[in-house]
ROSE-4610 file (N, C-alpha, C; in Angstrom, 1 decimal, always signed):
// ROSE-4610
residu = [X/X/X/X/X/X/X/X/X/X/X/X/X/X/X/X/X/X/X/X/X/X/X/X/X/X/X/X/X/X/X/X/X/X/X/X/X/X/X/X/X/X/X/X/X/X/X/X/X/X/X/X/X/X/X/X/X/X/X/X/X/X/X/X/X/X/X/X/X/X/X/X/X/X/X/X/X/X/X/X/X/X/X/X/X/X/X/X/X/X/X/X/X/X/X/X/X/X/X/X/X/X/X/X/X/X/X/X/X/X/X/X/X/X/X/X/X/X/X/X/X/X/X/X/X/X/X/X/X/X/X/X/X/X/X/X/X/X/X/X/X/X/X/X/X/X/X/X/X/X/X/X/X/X/X/X/X/X/X/X/X/X/X/X/X/X/X/X/X/X/X/X/X/X/X/X/X/X/X/X/X/X/X/X/X/X/X/X/X/X/X/X/X/X/X/X/X/X/X/X/X/X/X/X/X/X/X/X/X/X/X/X/X/X/X/X/X/X/X/X/X/X/X/X/X/X/X/X/X/X/X/X/X/X/X/X/X/X/X/X/X/X/X/X/X/X/X/X/X/X/X/X/X/X/X/X/X/X/X/X/X/X/X/X/X/X/X/X/X/X/X/X/X/X/X/X/X/X/X/X/X/X/X/X/X/X/X/X/X/X/X/X/X/X/X/X/X/X/X/X/X/X/X/X/X/X/X/X/X/X/X/X/X/X/X/X/X/X/X/X/X/X/X/X/X/X/X/X/X/X/X/X/X/X/X/X/X/X/X/X/X/X/X/X/X/X/X/X/X/X/X/X/X/X/X/X/X/X/X/X/X/X/X/X/X/X/X/X/X/X/X/X/X/X/X/X/X/X/X/X/X/X/X/X/X/X/X/X/X/X/X/X/X/X/X/X/X/X/X/X/X/X/X/X/X/X/X/X/X/X/X/X/X/X/X/X/X/X/X/X/X/X/X/X/X/X/X/X/X/X/X/X/X/X/X/X/X/X/X/X/X/X/X/X/X/X/X/X/X/X/X/X/X/X/X/X/X/X/X/X/X/X/X/X/X/X/X/X/X/X/X/X/X/X/X/X/X/X/X/X/X/X/X/X/X/X/X/X/X/X/X/X/X/X/X/X/X/X/X/X/X/X/X/X/X/X/X/X/X/X/X/X/X/X/X/X/X/X/X/X/X/X/X/X/X/X/X/X/X/X/X/X/X/X/X/X/X/X/X/X/X/X/X/X/X/X/X/X/X/X/X/X/X/X/X/X/X/X/X/X/X/X/X/X/X/X/X/X/X/X]
num = [1/1/1/2/2/2/3/3/3/4/4/4/5/5/5/6/6/6/7/7/7/8/8/8/9/9/9/10/10/10/11/11/11/12/12/12/13/13/13/14/14/14/15/15/15/16/16/16/17/17/17/18/18/18/19/19/19/20/20/20/21/21/21/22/22/22/23/23/23/24/24/24/25/25/25/26/26/26/27/27/27/28/28/28/29/29/29/30/30/30/31/31/31/32/32/32/33/33/33/34/34/34/35/35/35/36/36/36/37/37/37/38/38/38/39/39/39/40/40/40/41/41/41/42/42/42/43/43/43/44/44/44/45/45/45/46/46/46/47/47/47/48/48/48/49/49/49/50/50/50/51/51/51/52/52/52/53/53/53/54/54/54/55/55/55/56/56/56/57/57/57/58/58/58/59/59/59/60/60/60/61/61/61/62/62/62/63/63/63/64/64/64/65/65/65/66/66/66/67/67/67/68/68/68/69/69/69/70/70/70/71/71/71/72/72/72/73/73/73/74/74/74/75/75/75/76/76/76/77/77/77/78/78/78/79/79/79/80/80/80/81/81/81/82/82/82/83/83/83/84/84/84/85/85/85/86/86/86/87/87/87/88/88/88/89/89/89/90/90/90/91/91/91/92/92/92/93/93/93/94/94/94/95/95/95/96/96/96/97/97/97/98/98/98/99/99/99/100/100/100/101/101/101/102/102/102/103/103/103/104/104/104/105/105/105/106/106/106/107/107/107/108/108/108/109/109/109/110/110/110/111/111/111/112/112/112/113/113/113/114/114/114/115/115/115/116/116/116/117/117/117/118/118/118/119/119/119/120/120/120/121/121/121/122/122/122/123/123/123/124/124/124/125/125/125/126/126/126/127/127/127/128/128/128/129/129/129/130/130/130/131/131/131/132/132/132/133/133/133/134/134/134/135/135/135/136/136/136/137/137/137/138/138/138/139/139/139/140/140/140/141/141/141/142/142/142/143/143/143/144/144/144/145/145/145/146/146/146/147/147/147/148/148/148/149/149/149/150/150/150/151/151/151/152/152/152/153/153/153/154/154/154/155/155/155/156/156/156/157/157/157/158/158/158/159/159/159/160/160/160/161/161/161/162/162/162/163/163/163/164/164/164/165/165/165/166/166/166/167/167/167/168/168/168/169/169/169/170/170/170/171/171/171/172/172/172/173/173/173/174/174/174/175/175/175/176/176/176/177/177/177/178/178/178/179/179/179/180/180/180/181/181/181/182/182/182/183/183/183/184/184/184/185/185/185/186/186/186/187/187/187/188/188/188/189/189/189/190/190/190]
x = [-175.1/-173.7/-172.8/-171.9/-171.1/-170.0/-169.5/-168.3/-167.2/-166.2/-165.1/-164.1/-163.6/-162.6/-161.4/-160.2/-159.0/-158.5/-158.5/-158.1/-156.9/-155.9/-154.7/-154.6/-154.5/-154.2/-152.8/-152.2/-150.9/-151.1/-151.0/-151.3/-149.9/-149.8/-148.5/-148.8/-148.0/-148.2/-147.2/-147.4/-146.5/-146.4/-145.2/-145.0/-146.1/-146.5/-147.5/-148.8/-149.3/-150.6/-150.5/-149.3/-149.2/-149.2/-148.5/-148.5/-149.9/-150.7/-152.1/-152.9/-152.8/-153.5/-153.0/-151.7/-151.2/-151.7/-151.7/-152.3/-153.7/-154.5/-155.9/-156.1/-155.2/-155.2/-154.8/-153.7/-153.2/-154.3/-155.0/-156.1/-157.2/-157.6/-158.5/-158.0/-156.7/-156.1/-156.1/-155.9/-155.8/-157.2/-158.2/-159.6/-160.0/-160.7/-161.3/-162.6/-163.3/-164.6/-164.5/-165.6/-165.8/-166.0/-165.7/-166.0/-167.5/-168.0/-169.4/-170.1/-170.9/-171.5/-172.6/-172.2/-173.2/-173.0/-172.0/-171.8/-170.9/-170.3/-169.4/-168.0/-167.6/-166.3/-165.4/-164.3/-163.4/-162.7/-162.5/-161.7/-162.6/-163.9/-164.8/-164.4/-164.4/-163.9/-164.7/-165.9/-166.7/-166.0/-165.3/-164.6/-163.5/-162.8/-161.8/-162.4/-163.5/-164.2/-164.6/-165.2/-165.6/-164.4/-163.3/-162.1/-161.5/-161.7/-161.1/-162.1/-163.3/-164.2/-165.3/-165.5/-166.7/-167.8/-168.9/-170.1/-170.1/-170.0/-169.9/-171.1/-172.2/-173.4/-173.3/-172.3/-172.1/-171.0/-170.3/-169.1/-169.2/-169.2/-169.2/-168.0/-168.3/-167.2/-167.5/-168.0/-168.3/-167.1/-166.6/-165.4/-164.7/-163.6/-162.7/-161.3/-160.6/-159.1/-158.5/-157.6/-157.0/-155.6/-154.9/-153.6/-153.2/-152.2/-151.7/-150.2/-149.5/-148.0/-147.5/-146.7/-146.0/-144.8/-144.7/-143.5/-142.3/-142.6/-141.6/-142.3/-141.6/-142.3/-143.4/-143.4/-144.4/-145.3/-145.2/-146.0/-146.6/-147.9/-148.6/-149.4/-149.4/-150.2/-151.3/-152.5/-153.7/-154.3/-154.3/-154.9/-156.3/-157.3/-158.7/-159.4/-160.4/-161.4/-162.7/-163.1/-164.2/-165.3/-166.4/-167.6/-167.6/-167.4/-167.5/-166.4/-165.9/-164.8/-164.2/-163.4/-162.8/-163.9/-163.8/-164.8/-164.3/-164.7/-164.2/-164.5/-165.4/-165.7/-164.5/-163.9/-162.7/-161.6/-161.3/-160.3/-160.6/-161.9/-162.3/-162.1/-162.5/-162.3/-160.9/-160.0/-158.6/-158.1/-158.4/-157.9/-158.5/-159.7/-160.4/-159.8/-159.7/-159.2/-157.7/-157.0/-155.5/-155.1/-155.2/-155.1/-153.8/-152.7/-151.4/-151.4/-152.3/-152.3/-153.0/-152.4/-153.0/-153.1/-154.3/-154.5/-154.5/-153.5/-153.4/-153.9/-154.6/-155.2/-155.1/-155.1/-155.2/-156.3/-157.2/-158.3/-158.3/-158.6/-158.8/-160.1/-161.0/-162.3/-162.6/-162.2/-162.4/-163.8/-164.8/-166.1/-166.7/-166.3/-166.7/-165.6/-164.5/-163.4/-162.9/-162.9/-162.4/-161.0/-160.1/-158.7/-158.3/-158.0/-157.8/-156.9/-156.4/-155.6/-155.8/-155.6/-155.6/-154.2/-153.2/-151.8/-150.9/-150.5/-149.5/-148.1/-147.9/-146.7/-146.5/-147.6/-147.5/-147.8/-148.5/-148.8/-148.4/-147.2/-146.7/-147.1/-147.7/-148.1/-149.3/-149.1/-150.2/-150.9/-150.3/-150.9/-150.8/-151.8/-151.7/-152.1/-151.3/-151.7/-152.1/-153.4/-154.0/-154.0/-153.9/-153.8/-154.1/-154.0/-154.2/-153.1/-152.0/-150.9/-151.0/-150.0/-150.0/-150.1/-150.8/-150.9/-149.5/-149.2/-148.0/-148.4/-147.5/-147.8/-146.6/-147.0/-146.0/-146.2/-145.1/-145.1/-145.2/-144.8/-144.9/-145.4/-145.9/-146.6/-145.5/-144.3/-143.3/-142.9/-142.8/-142.4/-143.6/-144.8/-145.9/-146.0/-145.7/-145.7/-144.6/-143.5/-142.4/-142.7/-143.4/-143.8/-144.8/-145.8/-146.8/-146.3/-145.3/-144.6/-143.9/-143.4/-142.7/-143.8/-145.0/-146.0/-146.5/-146.8/-147.5/-146.5/-145.2/-144.2/-143.9/-144.3/-144.0/-144.0/-143.3/-143.3/-144.7/-145.0/-146.3/-146.0/-146.8/-146.7/-147.0/-146.3/-146.6/-147.8/-149.0/-150.3/-151.2/-152.2/-153.1/-153.9/-154.4/-155.2/-154.4/-153.1/-152.3/-152.0/-151.8/-151.6/-152.9/-154.0/-155.3/-155.6/-155.4/-155.6/-154.7/-153.4/-152.4/-152.8/-153.3/-153.7/-154.9/-155.9/-157.1/-156.8/-155.9/-155.5/-154.8/-153.9/-153.2/-154.1/-155.1/-156.0/-156.9/-157.3/-158.2/-157.5/-156.2/-155.4/-155.1/-154.9/-154.5/-155.7/-156.9/-158.1/-157.9/-157.4/-157.2/-158.0/-158.9/-159.8/-159.1/-157.9/-157.2/-156.3/-156.0/-155.1/-155.9/-155.7/-156.4/-155.6/-155.8/-155.1/-156.1/-155.9/-156.6/-155.7/-155.8/-154.9/-155.7/-155.2/-155.9/-155.0/-155.6/-155.0/-155.5/-154.7/-155.1/-155.4/-156.5/-156.8/-156.5/-156.1/-155.9/-157.1/-157.7/-158.9/-158.7/-159.6/-159.6/-159.7]
y = [-98.5/-98.8/-98.4/-97.6/-97.1/-98.1/-98.0/-98.6/-97.8/-98.4/-97.6/-97.3/-96.1/-95.6/-95.2/-95.6/-95.2/-93.9/-92.9/-91.5/-91.0/-90.6/-90.0/-88.6/-87.7/-86.2/-85.9/-85.2/-84.6/-83.1/-82.4/-81.0/-80.3/-79.4/-78.7/-77.2/-76.5/-75.1/-74.4/-73.2/-72.4/-73.0/-72.9/-73.5/-73.1/-71.8/-71.3/-72.0/-72.2/-72.9/-74.4/-75.0/-76.4/-76.6/-75.7/-75.8/-75.7/-74.8/-74.6/-75.8/-76.4/-77.7/-78.8/-78.9/-79.9/-79.7/-78.5/-78.2/-78.6/-78.4/-78.8/-80.3/-81.0/-82.5/-82.9/-82.3/-82.6/-82.3/-81.2/-80.8/-82.0/-82.4/-83.5/-84.8/-85.1/-86.3/-86.3/-85.1/-85.0/-85.0/-84.8/-84.8/-86.2/-86.3/-87.6/-87.8/-86.7/-86.8/-86.1/-86.3/-85.6/-84.1/-83.3/-81.9/-81.7/-82.4/-82.3/-83.5/-83.4/-84.5/-85.2/-86.0/-86.7/-88.3/-88.8/-90.2/-90.8/-89.9/-90.5/-90.7/-90.2/-90.4/-89.2/-89.2/-88.0/-87.9/-89.0/-88.9/-88.7/-88.5/-88.2/-86.9/-86.9/-85.7/-84.4/-84.5/-83.4/-82.6/-83.3/-82.6/-81.7/-82.2/-81.3/-80.1/-80.3/-79.2/-78.2/-78.7/-77.8/-77.1/-77.8/-77.2/-76.1/-76.3/-75.3/-74.1/-74.1/-73.0/-73.1/-74.3/-74.6/-75.3/-75.3/-76.0/-77.4/-78.5/-79.8/-80.1/-79.5/-79.7/-79.1/-78.2/-77.5/-78.1/-79.0/-79.6/-81.2/-81.8/-83.3/-83.8/-84.6/-85.0/-86.4/-87.3/-88.7/-89.5/-89.8/-90.6/-90.3/-91.0/-90.8/-90.7/-90.0/-89.9/-91.2/-91.8/-93.0/-92.6/-91.7/-91.3/-90.0/-89.3/-88.1/-88.0/-87.3/-87.2/-86.0/-85.2/-84.0/-84.6/-84.3/-84.8/-83.9/-82.6/-81.6/-80.3/-79.1/-77.8/-77.5/-78.0/-77.6/-78.7/-79.9/-81.0/-81.8/-82.1/-82.9/-83.9/-85.2/-86.2/-86.6/-86.8/-87.3/-88.5/-89.6/-90.8/-91.0/-91.4/-91.4/-92.6/-93.0/-94.0/-93.1/-93.0/-92.2/-93.0/-92.4/-93.1/-92.8/-93.9/-93.9/-93.2/-92.1/-91.4/-90.3/-89.5/-88.4/-87.4/-87.0/-86.1/-84.6/-84.1/-82.8/-81.7/-81.8/-80.8/-80.6/-81.6/-81.5/-80.8/-81.2/-80.6/-79.1/-78.8/-77.4/-76.5/-77.0/-76.1/-76.0/-77.0/-76.8/-75.7/-75.8/-74.8/-73.4/-73.3/-72.0/-71.3/-72.1/-71.5/-71.3/-72.1/-72.1/-71.9/-70.6/-70.4/-70.8/-70.9/-71.3/-72.8/-73.5/-75.0/-75.4/-76.3/-77.0/-78.5/-79.1/-80.5/-81.4/-82.3/-83.3/-84.6/-85.4/-86.6/-87.8/-89.0/-90.2/-91.0/-91.6/-92.5/-93.9/-94.8/-96.2/-96.7/-97.0/-97.6/-98.8/-100.0/-101.2/-101.6/-101.2/-101.6/-100.9/-99.7/-99.0/-98.8/-99.5/-99.4/-97.9/-97.2/-95.8/-95.7/-95.5/-95.3/-94.0/-93.0/-91.7/-90.8/-89.8/-88.8/-87.4/-86.4/-85.1/-84.6/-85.4/-85.0/-86.2/-86.6/-87.6/-87.1/-85.8/-85.2/-85.6/-85.5/-85.7/-87.2/-87.9/-89.3/-90.0/-90.3/-90.8/-92.2/-92.9/-94.3/-94.3/-95.0/-95.0/-96.4/-97.4/-98.7/-99.3/-100.2/-100.9/-102.4/-103.3/-104.7/-105.0/-105.2/-105.6/-107.1/-107.6/-109.1/-109.5/-110.8/-111.4/-111.0/-110.4/-109.8/-108.3/-107.6/-106.1/-105.7/-104.6/-104.0/-103.5/-103.6/-103.1/-101.9/-100.9/-99.7/-99.6/-99.1/-99.0/-97.6/-97.0/-95.7/-96.0/-97.1/-97.4/-98.8/-99.0/-100.3/-101.4/-101.0/-102.0/-102.7/-101.9/-102.4/-103.3/-102.9/-103.7/-105.1/-105.0/-106.3/-107.2/-106.7/-107.5/-108.2/-107.5/-108.1/-109.2/-108.9/-109.9/-111.1/-110.9/-112.0/-112.9/-112.3/-113.1/-114.0/-113.5/-114.2/-115.3/-115.0/-116.1/-117.0/-116.6/-117.5/-117.4/-116.4/-116.2/-114.7/-114.3/-112.9/-112.4/-111.1/-110.4/-109.1/-108.8/-107.5/-106.4/-105.3/-104.2/-103.4/-104.0/-103.3/-103.7/-102.9/-103.2/-104.5/-104.5/-105.7/-107.0/-107.0/-108.2/-108.6/-107.7/-108.0/-108.6/-108.0/-108.5/-109.9/-110.1/-111.4/-112.5/-112.1/-113.0/-113.4/-112.4/-112.7/-113.6/-113.3/-114.1/-115.6/-115.7/-117.1/-117.8/-117.1/-117.7/-118.2/-117.3/-117.7/-118.8/-118.8/-119.9/-121.3/-121.3/-122.5/-122.9/-121.9/-122.2/-122.8/-122.3/-122.8/-122.8/-121.7/-121.5/-120.3/-120.5/-119.5/-118.5/-118.8/-117.9/-117.0/-117.3/-116.5/-115.6/-114.4/-113.5/-112.3/-111.8/-110.6/-109.7/-108.4/-107.5/-106.3/-105.9/-104.9/-103.6/-102.5/-101.2/-100.1/-99.2/-98.0/-96.8/-95.9/-94.6/-93.7/-92.9/-91.9/-90.5/-89.6/-88.2/-87.4/-86.8/-86.1/-84.6/-83.8/-82.4/-82.2]
z = [+93.1/+93.4/+92.2/+92.4/+91.2/+90.8/+89.6/+89.2/+89.8/+90.5/+91.1/+90.0/+90.0/+89.1/+90.0/+89.5/+90.2/+89.6/+90.3/+89.8/+90.5/+89.7/+90.2/+89.8/+90.7/+90.4/+90.6/+89.7/+89.9/+89.8/+91.0/+91.1/+91.0/+90.1/+89.8/+89.9/+90.7/+90.9/+91.7/+92.0/+92.8/+94.2/+94.9/+96.2/+97.2/+97.2/+98.2/+98.0/+96.8/+96.6/+96.9/+96.5/+96.8/+98.3/+99.1/+100.5/+101.1/+100.5/+101.0/+100.7/+99.6/+99.3/+100.2/+100.4/+101.2/+102.7/+103.1/+104.4/+104.6/+103.5/+103.6/+103.8/+103.1/+103.2/+104.5/+105.1/+106.4/+107.5/+107.3/+108.2/+108.2/+107.0/+107.0/+107.6/+107.4/+108.0/+109.5/+110.1/+111.5/+112.2/+111.5/+112.1/+112.5/+113.5/+113.9/+113.2/+112.8/+112.1/+110.8/+110.1/+108.8/+109.0/+108.0/+108.0/+107.8/+106.8/+106.5/+107.1/+108.1/+108.8/+108.0/+107.0/+106.2/+106.2/+106.9/+107.0/+106.0/+105.1/+104.1/+104.5/+105.7/+106.2/+106.0/+106.7/+106.7/+105.4/+104.6/+103.4/+102.1/+102.4/+101.3/+100.6/+99.2/+98.5/+98.8/+99.2/+99.6/+100.8/+101.6/+102.7/+102.2/+101.1/+100.5/+99.8/+99.1/+98.5/+99.5/+100.7/+101.7/+102.4/+102.6/+103.3/+102.3/+101.0/+100.1/+99.9/+100.6/+100.5/+99.6/+99.1/+98.2/+98.9/+98.2/+98.6/+97.9/+98.7/+98.0/+97.2/+97.4/+96.6/+95.2/+95.0/+93.7/+92.9/+93.4/+92.7/+92.8/+91.6/+91.6/+92.4/+93.5/+94.4/+94.9/+94.1/+94.5/+94.6/+95.8/+96.0/+97.2/+97.4/+98.6/+98.2/+99.1/+98.9/+99.5/+98.8/+99.2/+99.9/+99.3/+99.8/+99.1/+99.7/+99.0/+99.4/+98.6/+98.8/+98.2/+99.0/+98.5/+97.8/+96.5/+95.7/+95.8/+95.7/+95.9/+96.1/+96.1/+96.4/+95.5/+94.2/+93.2/+92.8/+93.4/+92.9/+94.1/+94.0/+95.0/+94.3/+94.7/+94.2/+95.1/+94.5/+95.3/+94.6/+95.3/+94.8/+95.3/+94.4/+94.8/+94.3/+94.9/+94.4/+94.1/+92.9/+92.5/+91.8/+91.7/+91.1/+89.6/+88.8/+87.3/+86.6/+87.1/+86.4/+87.3/+86.7/+87.4/+87.9/+89.1/+89.6/+89.4/+88.2/+87.8/+88.8/+89.6/+90.6/+91.6/+92.0/+92.8/+92.1/+90.9/+90.1/+89.9/+89.6/+89.4/+90.6/+91.8/+92.9/+93.3/+93.1/+93.4/+92.5/+91.2/+90.2/+90.4/+90.9/+91.2/+92.4/+93.5/+94.8/+94.9/+94.1/+94.1/+92.7/+92.2/+90.7/+90.0/+90.8/+90.1/+89.8/+90.5/+90.3/+89.1/+88.3/+87.3/+87.7/+87.6/+88.0/+86.8/+86.7/+85.7/+86.3/+85.5/+86.0/+85.1/+85.7/+85.0/+85.6/+84.8/+85.4/+84.8/+85.6/+85.2/+85.8/+84.9/+85.3/+84.4/+84.9/+84.1/+83.7/+84.5/+84.3/+83.0/+82.7/+81.5/+80.5/+80.7/+79.8/+79.6/+80.7/+80.7/+81.2/+80.3/+80.6/+79.9/+80.7/+80.1/+81.0/+80.3/+81.0/+80.3/+81.0/+80.4/+80.0/+80.2/+79.9/+79.8/+78.6/+78.4/+78.9/+79.0/+79.5/+80.9/+81.7/+83.2/+83.5/+82.7/+82.8/+81.5/+81.3/+80.0/+79.7/+80.6/+80.3/+79.4/+78.2/+77.2/+77.2/+77.9/+77.9/+79.2/+79.5/+80.8/+80.6/+81.2/+81.2/+82.6/+82.7/+84.0/+84.1/+85.3/+85.5/+86.9/+87.1/+88.4/+89.4/+88.8/+89.6/+89.6/+89.8/+89.8/+88.3/+88.1/+86.7/+86.3/+85.0/+84.4/+83.4/+83.4/+82.6/+81.6/+80.4/+79.3/+78.6/+78.3/+77.5/+76.0/+75.5/+74.1/+73.8/+72.7/+72.3/+72.1/+71.7/+71.5/+72.8/+73.9/+75.2/+75.7/+75.5/+75.9/+75.1/+73.8/+73.0/+73.4/+73.8/+74.3/+75.6/+76.5/+77.8/+77.6/+76.7/+76.5/+75.7/+74.8/+74.2/+75.2/+76.2/+77.3/+78.0/+78.2/+78.8/+78.0/+76.7/+75.8/+75.2/+75.2/+74.6/+73.2/+72.5/+71.1/+70.8/+69.7/+69.3/+68.9/+69.2/+68.9/+68.2/+67.2/+66.5/+67.5/+67.4/+68.3/+67.9/+68.2/+68.0/+69.1/+69.5/+70.5/+70.1/+68.9/+68.4/+68.5/+68.1/+68.2/+69.7/+70.5/+72.0/+72.6/+72.3/+72.8/+72.3/+71.0/+70.4/+71.0/+71.2/+71.8/+73.2/+74.0/+75.3/+75.4/+74.5/+74.4/+74.0/+73.0/+72.6/+73.8/+74.4/+75.5/+76.7/+77.0/+78.1/+77.7/+76.5/+76.0/+76.1/+75.7/+75.8/+77.2/+78.1/+79.4/+80.3/+80.0/+80.8/+82.3/+82.8/+84.2/+84.7/+85.5/+86.0/+86.9/+87.5/+88.4/+87.6/+86.4/+85.6/+84.6/+84.6/+83.7/+83.3/+82.1/+81.6/+80.9/+80.9/+80.1/+79.7/+78.5/+77.9/+77.6/+78.0/+77.8/+77.3/+76.5/+76.0/+76.6/+77.1/+77.6/+76.5/+76.6/+75.7/+76.3/+75.5/+76.0/+75.8/+76.9/+76.8/+77.2/+77.0/+77.4/+78.9]
């Protein structure tokens, strides 16, 4: 059983290639069954690999598409649940078959503390506060420290270590099993 990773793709390219990728996703969405009859379901990433002309056995594609959205003529977002990390095979086939497209991604995998992106320009959030409520994202450490200060009730130095320590101290004092926080930094990777 894998640790699930939340992967977001931002596909940026020429309108013709973006339309083709969007068309492949719409084709998968309209089907009642999977393209590759292996029991993984129609939203399995291997179906996208296959629809784009690849062999799913040659491209790592462990995971499912959760949603997709055409942002404008040159940008398409694809949200996925993947196994352990970003499934580079899906990114590679998109970039191989639709050469004007560059795929930027952001991954969040709490089980292995993997928080990464291949572009802070396209995913400017550098920090995330996960909690029993919705996660919050921050572009700078000062903004994150102010938010956490509001939670814990006192000022916090703008550093990852200070934020983590303040949250740990707060949770230890609170002794409430239903309340939890964890703070994470995104790393920029190749």
